C-alpha positions in Angstrom: -8.7 -119.5 -84.7 -9.1 -118.5 -88.2 -11.0 -121.8 -88.9 -13.5 -121.1 -86.0 -14.3 -117.7 -87.4 -14.8 -119.1 -90.8 -17.2 -121.7 -89.4 -19.1 -119.1 -87.4 -19.3 -116.8 -90.4 -20.4 -119.6 -92.6 -23.2 -120.6 -90.0 -24.3 -116.9 -89.9 -24.6 -116.7 -93.7 -26.5 -120.0 -93.8 -29.0 -118.8 -91.2 -29.4 -115.5 -92.9 -30.0 -117.3 -96.3 -32.6 -119.6 -94.7 -34.5 -116.6 -93.2 -34.7 -114.9 -96.6 -35.9 -118.2 -98.3 -38.5 -118.5 -95.4 -39.7 -114.8 -95.9 -40.0 -115.3 -99.6 -41.9 -118.5 -99.5 -44.5 -117.3 -97.0 -47.9 -118.5 -98.1 -51.4 -117.7 -97.2 -53.9 -119.7 -95.2 -54.9 -121.8 -98.1 -51.2 -122.6 -98.9 -50.9 -120.5 -102.1 -48.3 -117.7 -102.4 -50.1 -114.3 -102.2 -49.6 -112.5 -105.6 -49.1 -108.8 -105.4 -49.6 -106.9 -108.7 -49.0 -103.3 -109.4 -50.7 -101.8 -112.5 -49.9 -98.2 -113.7 -52.0 -96.5 -116.5 -51.6 -92.9 -117.8 -54.1 -90.9 -119.9 -54.3 -87.2 -121.1 -57.5 -85.3 -121.5 -58.4 -81.6 -121.6 -54.9 -80.4 -120.9 -54.6 -82.8 -117.8 -52.2 -85.8 -117.4 -53.5 -88.5 -115.1 -51.4 -91.4 -113.7 -53.4 -94.3 -112.0 -51.4 -96.8 -109.8 -53.5 -99.8 -108.6 -52.1 -102.5 -106.2 -53.7 -106.0 -106.1 -53.2 -108.9 -104.1 -54.6 -112.0 -105.8 -56.6 -110.0 -108.3 -58.3 -108.1 -105.3 -57.9 -104.4 -105.4 -56.0 -103.0 -102.3 -55.4 -99.5 -103.3 -55.6 -96.9 -106.0 -53.8 -93.6 -106.3 -54.5 -91.1 -109.1 -52.4 -88.1 -109.8 -53.5 -85.4 -111.9 -51.0 -82.8 -113.5 -51.4 -80.0 -115.9 -49.5 -80.1 -119.3 -46.7 -78.1 -117.7 -46.3 -80.7 -115.1 -47.8 -79.0 -112.0 -49.6 -81.2 -109.7 -53.4 -80.6 -109.2 -54.8 -83.4 -107.4 -53.8 -86.7 -105.7 -56.7 -89.1 -104.9 -56.0 -92.3 -102.9 -58.3 -94.9 -102.0 -57.7 -98.0 -99.9 -59.9 -101.2 -100.1 -60.6 -104.3 -98.0 -62.1 -107.2 -99.6 -63.4 -105.1 -102.5 -65.0 -102.3 -100.3 -63.5 -98.8 -100.0 -62.5 -98.1 -96.3 -60.5 -94.9 -96.7 -60.0 -92.1 -99.2 -57.8 -89.1 -99.3 -57.9 -86.1 -101.7 -55.0 -83.6 -101.8 -55.8 -80.4 -103.7 -52.2 -79.1 -104.4 -53.1 -75.6 -105.4 -55.1 -75.0 -102.2 -52.8 -77.2 -100.2 -55.9 -78.7 -98.7 -56.4 -82.4 -97.9 -59.7 -84.2 -97.2 -59.8 -87.7 -95.7 -62.8 -90.0 -95.4 -63.3 -93.2 -93.5 -66.0 -95.9 -94.6 -67.7 -98.7 -93.0 -69.9 -101.2 -94.9 -69.5 -99.1 -98.1 -70.8 -95.9 -96.3 -69.0 -92.8 -95.5 -68.9 -92.4 -91.5 -66.2 -89.7 -90.9 -64.4 -87.0 -92.9 -61.4 -84.9 -91.7 -60.2 -81.7 -93.4 -56.8 -80.0 -93.3 -57.8 -76.6 -94.6 -54.6 -74.8 -94.5 -52.0 -77.4 -95.6 -50.1 -77.7 -92.4 -50.7 -81.5 -92.1 -53.1 -80.9 -89.0 -56.7 -81.9 -89.6 -58.8 -79.0 -88.2 -62.2 -80.1 -89.2 -64.0 -83.4 -88.5 -67.6 -84.4 -89.9 -69.6 -87.4 -88.7 -72.2 -88.7 -91.2 -75.4 -90.8 -91.0 -76.5 -93.8 -92.8 -77.4 -91.7 -95.8 -74.1 -90.2 -95.8 -75.4 -86.9 -94.7 -73.5 -84.7 -92.2 -75.0 -85.0 -88.6 -72.3 -83.2 -86.5 -69.1 -81.4 -87.1 -66.2 -80.3 -84.9 -63.4 -78.1 -85.0 -60.0 -79.3 -83.7 -57.1 -77.1 -82.3 -53.5 -78.1 -82.2 -53.6 -77.8 -78.3 -56.1 -80.7 -78.4 -59.2 -78.6 -77.9 -62.2 -79.8 -79.8 -65.3 -77.6 -80.2 -68.7 -78.1 -82.0 -69.5 -76.2 -85.1 -72.1 -73.6 -84.2 -75.8 -74.3 -85.2 -75.6 -71.8 -88.1 -72.3 -73.3 -89.4 -73.6 -76.9 -89.0 -76.7 -75.9 -91.0 -74.6 -74.3 -93.7 -72.4 -77.5 -94.0 -75.5 -79.7 -94.0 -77.1 -77.5 -97.0 -73.9 -77.8 -99.0 -74.0 -81.6 -98.6 -77.7 -81.8 -99.6 -76.8 -80.4 -103.0 -75.1 -83.6 -103.8 -78.2 -85.7 -103.0 -80.3 -83.7 -105.7 
């Protein structure tokens, strides 16, 4: 009985070891092992400390995260960007003092959609659609009950005006 238990335990260990080796030796389509590299850099300027963390796969940038803190260590901003094949597809900006987050989604290197969590509760209340020139064309307010409403004409015009300043 003891010998059977020992044999079963040994077989289980061998199976687990084989699975681990197989996972570690996974290869890409061309047969080469994917190389994941994380680079961290830090800088200090104008009373702000910035830490940038970048993740690369086979020397292609996958993500970049920048954290900006004051000299006393308080978090000011966190900027996150995700890339696919060298093009940015997503960004997120967290403004710590205002507890506000803005997320943007890109297609073919153009901003298509932006969401905003204005009060820091984790629910994104605002959604803005953009045209090919990255100018807002429509905006919506979302409620936690699932209701979506259009911005009023006046509020949309004000929003468009604020974005047009970036084009000048």
